[in-house]
C-alpha positions, 0 to 999 in steps of 0.5 A: 490331886494336887494339895494347896498345902504342900509347899515343900520340896523334897529331893529323890534322895530326901524322899527316899529317905524320908520314906526309909526311916519315916521321917516326915512320912505323911508329908512326903507321900503327899508330896509324891501325890501332889507333884505326880499324881495328875501327871501320871492320871492324864497318862493313863486317861489319854491313853485309854482309862477312867480316872478311877483306873488312873487313881488305882494304878497310881495308889499301887505305884506309890505301894511298889515304890514304898516296898521297894525302898523299905525293902532295898530293892530300889537303891536310887539309881533312877530318880524317883520320879523315874521309877514312879512313872516306869511302874505306873506305865508298866502296870498300865500296859499290863492292864491294856494287854489283860482287856485285850486292847490295843494301845492308842498311842506311839510305840516310842512314848511306850518304853517302860524302863526295863532297867528298873522293873527288875526292882518292882516287888509286887506280882498282881497277885500280890497287889490283889491280895493286898487290896483285899487285906486293906478292904478288911482293914477298912471294916475292922475297925481303927483300934484294931488297926492302931493296935495292929500298925505299933505292932507290926510296923512300929515294933512296939512292944506290948509294954510300950503300947500300954503305957501309950494307951492306959485309957484303951487297955488294963494290961499287956494280957488285954493288948495280946488278946485285942491282937490275936482277935484282930489278927483271926479276923483278918486271917479268915477274912482273906479266904485261904490266901494267907497259909498262916500267922507269919504269913499273915504278919508278913502282908501286915507289915507291907501293907500299915 
């Protein structure tokens, strides 16, 4: 969905830098959606997919792009748009294969940029786990979500979190206790997909 408020234009290098360093992060992600969502949606819906299929594919593709940049597996050898489209096309082809459907298009159009596929960090199982995790986040409550972001994404100390949230938490120990309860809820909700606390922390860091 294009936003009428997105006027900025980001180069491929700027997008990578902004995501890597979390500079103008939300505006950069909005820009990616505004710039490329319609094209990828058109590509998928014209090739046997629904609007919901296209939305799911595009969101997963954005997730892969962010994770690749964060982990230095995408180094900008291709333009960000090429990489995003390659991921989206490849994911849709795999979806069609799983559904046992023939692809109603020219094979030349279907060609995926294989040189970039090795940079894709998530398997289908990974994405299913992340979807489960994101569903739990939607139920866990804003306080838990914000706290986990502060601890695992922003890497803030309990002392710093307390300084910023004195009206919410009475002490650093209260923050530790709340964090433990949030993690326990998530771990139980993952239905055995997470073997230990450290593994859950890695998923939290990927998703938040």
